[in-house]
C-alpha positions in Angstrom: 77.9 123.7 109.3 80.4 120.8 109.3 79.6 117.7 110.3 81.8 117.1 113.6 81.5 112.8 113.3 85.0 111.1 113.6 86.2 109.8 109.8 86.2 106.8 111.3 84.1 106.0 113.8 85.5 103.2 115.0 90.0 103.3 115.6 92.4 102.1 117.9 95.5 104.4 117.6 97.6 101.1 119.4 96.9 99.6 117.3 98.4 102.2 114.0 101.0 102.7 116.7 102.2 98.9 116.1 101.9 98.4 111.9 104.2 101.4 112.0 106.2 100.2 115.1 106.2 96.5 113.0 107.1 98.0 110.2 110.4 100.4 111.8 111.5 96.9 112.8 111.0 94.9 110.0 110.2 96.9 106.7 111.1 94.5 104.3 108.8 91.7 106.1 106.2 94.3 107.4 106.0 96.4 104.1 104.7 94.3 101.2 102.0 92.7 104.3 100.8 96.6 105.1 100.5 97.6 101.7 98.2 94.1 101.0 95.7 96.0 103.9 95.5 99.2 105.2 96.4 102.3 103.0 96.9 105.0 104.1 94.1 106.7 104.7 92.2 103.6 106.3 94.6 105.5 109.5 92.4 107.5 112.0 94.7 109.6 113.1 97.5 112.5 110.7 100.7 112.2 111.6 99.9 107.8 111.5 98.8 108.3 108.0 101.8 110.7 106.8 103.9 108.2 108.6 102.8 105.5 106.3 102.6 107.7 103.3 106.2 108.0 103.5 107.2 104.0 105.1 105.9 103.7 101.7 107.5 106.2 99.6 110.5 105.8 100.8 110.0 102.0 100.0 109.4 102.7 96.0 112.1 104.9 96.0 114.7 102.1 97.7 115.8 104.0 100.7 116.1 103.4 104.3 113.5 103.5 106.7 114.7 103.5 110.0 113.2 105.7 112.8 116.3 107.8 112.7 115.0 108.9 109.4 111.5 109.8 110.2 112.4 111.0 113.4 113.8 113.5 111.3 111.1 114.2 108.9 108.7 114.4 112.0 110.1 117.1 113.1 110.8 119.0 110.0 107.7 118.6 107.9 105.4 121.4 108.8 102.4 119.2 107.9 102.9 117.5 111.3 103.5 120.8 113.4 99.9 122.6 111.5 98.7 119.8 113.1 99.6 120.5 116.2 101.1 117.0 117.0 104.9 117.3 118.2 
């Protein structure tokens, strides 16, 4: 029998969205701060986890992080579609 207890008993989806919004608004300033405090697995929402991991990966590769790029990635990512979040 699988435990139905949430992985994170305390979570705030609005705060997760604010974190991701801050990264999209100013990735140069927000990512270094976010990396000090938040890992993707710290987030409750699985899509938020994937987006944060993508932002960190893009930053590591020196790629642009912006809403257009992330929107295209989310819409075409099979893992996100499997979560039925879109």
